[in-house]
Structure formats: structure tokens, C-alpha cells
C-alpha positions as CSV (number, residue, x, y, z in Angstrom):
1,M,-0.4,0.0,-0.2
2,E,3.0,2.5,1.0
3,S,4.5,1.8,-2.3
4,L,1.4,2.7,-4.3
5,K,1.0,5.8,-2.6
6,R,4.8,6.8,-3.0
7,T,4.0,5.3,-7.2
8,I,0.9,8.0,-7.1
9,V,2.9,10.7,-5.7
10,N,5.8,10.6,-8.0
11,I,3.5,10.4,-11.2
12,F,1.6,13.7,-10.0
13,I,5.1,15.3,-9.4
14,A,6.0,14.3,-12.7
15,L,3.0,15.5,-14.2
16,C,3.2,18.9,-12.5
17,M,6.9,19.5,-13.6
18,L,5.8,18.4,-17.1
19,L,3.0,21.2,-17.0
20,C,5.3,23.5,-15.8
21,F,7.9,23.1,-18.4
22,A,5.1,22.9,-21.0
23,C,3.9,26.3,-20.4
24,D,7.4,28.1,-20.3
25,D,6.9,30.6,-22.8
26,K,10.4,31.7,-23.7
27,T,11.2,29.5,-26.8
28,N,15.1,28.6,-27.8
29,E,15.3,30.4,-30.7
30,D,16.3,33.8,-32.0
31,W,13.3,36.4,-32.0
32,S,13.3,39.9,-33.3
33,E,11.3,43.2,-32.9
34,I,11.1,46.2,-35.3
35,V,12.4,49.2,-33.2
36,T,12.4,53.0,-33.9
37,M,16.0,54.1,-32.8
38,Y,17.6,57.8,-32.9
39,V,21.2,57.9,-33.7
40,A,22.9,61.0,-32.3
41,S,25.2,63.4,-34.4
42,E,28.3,62.3,-32.2
43,V,30.0,59.2,-31.8
44,G,30.5,57.7,-28.5
45,E,33.5,55.5,-27.2
46,Y,33.0,52.1,-25.5
47,V,35.4,49.3,-24.3
48,P,33.7,46.0,-25.9
49,W,32.9,43.2,-23.5
50,G,34.9,40.6,-22.5
51,V,38.2,43.0,-23.3
52,S,40.4,44.0,-20.4
53,E,39.8,47.7,-19.1
54,D,42.8,48.8,-19.8
55,V,42.5,48.6,-23.8
56,K,41.8,51.9,-25.7
57,P,38.0,52.4,-26.2
58,V,36.3,51.9,-29.4
59,K,34.1,54.5,-31.5
60,G,30.4,53.4,-31.3
61,L,26.9,55.0,-32.2
62,R,25.5,56.7,-29.0
63,V,21.6,55.6,-29.5
64,R,18.3,55.7,-28.0
65,E,15.1,53.9,-28.7
66,E,11.8,55.4,-29.2
67,G,10.5,56.1,-25.3
68,E,13.7,56.3,-23.7
69,D,15.4,59.5,-22.3
70,V,19.2,58.5,-22.4
71,F,21.6,57.9,-25.1
72,Y,23.7,54.8,-24.9
73,V,26.5,53.5,-27.0
74,I,26.6,50.6,-29.3
75,G,29.4,49.6,-31.5
76,P,31.3,49.6,-33.5
77,L,30.1,52.2,-36.0
78,S,29.0,49.6,-38.4
79,V,26.7,47.6,-35.9
80,I,23.5,48.2,-37.6
81,D,23.8,46.0,-40.8
82,G,23.0,48.1,-43.8
83,F,23.4,51.6,-42.2
84,V,26.2,54.1,-42.9
85,Y,26.9,56.4,-40.4
86,E,27.8,60.0,-41.5
87,E,29.3,62.1,-38.5
88,G,27.4,65.5,-37.9
89,F,24.0,64.2,-38.7
90,E,21.1,62.8,-36.6
91,Y,19.1,60.0,-37.6
92,C,15.6,58.6,-36.7
93,L,15.9,54.7,-38.0
94,R,13.6,51.6,-38.0
95,V,15.7,48.8,-37.0
96,E,15.1,45.1,-36.7
97,K,16.5,44.4,-33.4
98,I,17.5,40.7,-33.2
99,H,17.6,39.1,-30.0
100,L,20.2,35.9,-30.4
101,F,19.0,32.9,-28.3
102,N,22.7,31.5,-28.2
103,P,25.1,34.0,-29.1
104,P,28.8,33.5,-29.8
105,M,30.5,33.9,-26.3
106,D,32.7,37.1,-27.4
107,V,30.0,39.4,-29.0
108,S,26.3,40.8,-27.9
109,N,23.5,38.8,-27.6
110,I,21.7,41.5,-30.0
111,N,22.2,42.1,-33.8
112,Y,20.6,45.2,-35.6
113,R,19.4,45.4,-39.4
114,L,18.6,48.7,-41.0
115,V,15.0,48.6,-42.4
116,E,14.6,52.1,-43.2
117,I,15.9,55.6,-42.4
118,L,12.8,57.7,-41.7
119,W,15.0,61.1,-41.7
120,K,18.3,62.6,-41.6
121,K,19.3,66.1,-40.3
């Protein structure tokens, strides 16, 4: 009788665990979103991830997404695939922001691809 109870409890626990994992809405795939991104007229500097702090900073784009107030630096200057940056101009871009599920170890987990240039001033 005791072993029957233990078996039923184990089956119940296994079913509960299965339901928990089946309801997980995260996928094991890359996913993307289209965002509006503003690019500043001047470049910024950053130290690439995974590099020691004593390395000379690299030039990158100063950007902010629609709805954000603060610019941050992404890089290098060619970080947005299909976009050629000209210093001294501000841009408003529509960009595909691709979130990588399993990125290479020494790069960002986000890639950017130009959809269209909305304006350039």
C-alpha cells in the first residue's frame, strides 16, 4: 500500500513538472522586433565586452530607442547592418533588433539590421 502511494505521488510530481515546463513561453530560438531608434550626431566610446579595461576605447554609435530619454553607446560604428553612419548628422531609423538565443561567447546577444531611414538632419 505504501509503495502504491509513493508511486502515485511520484507520478503527480512528474505531471506537475511537465506542465510547468510545457507552459514556459520562452523559446530556444532567436527572436526579433522592429524598433524606432535615434542616432546622435556625434559618436561615443565604449570598451567591448570581454576585453580588459586597460584597452583603448572603440568608437560606437550613440543611440536611444523611442520612449527612452538617455542615449547609450553601441558599437562599432558599423553595428547596424545596412546603415552607413555619417558623423555630424542625426538619424531616425526603423531597425530590426534581433535577440540571439545562443550568441557566440565574445559578442553581443543583440544584432541590428536597418529597415529604413525615417529622416536624416
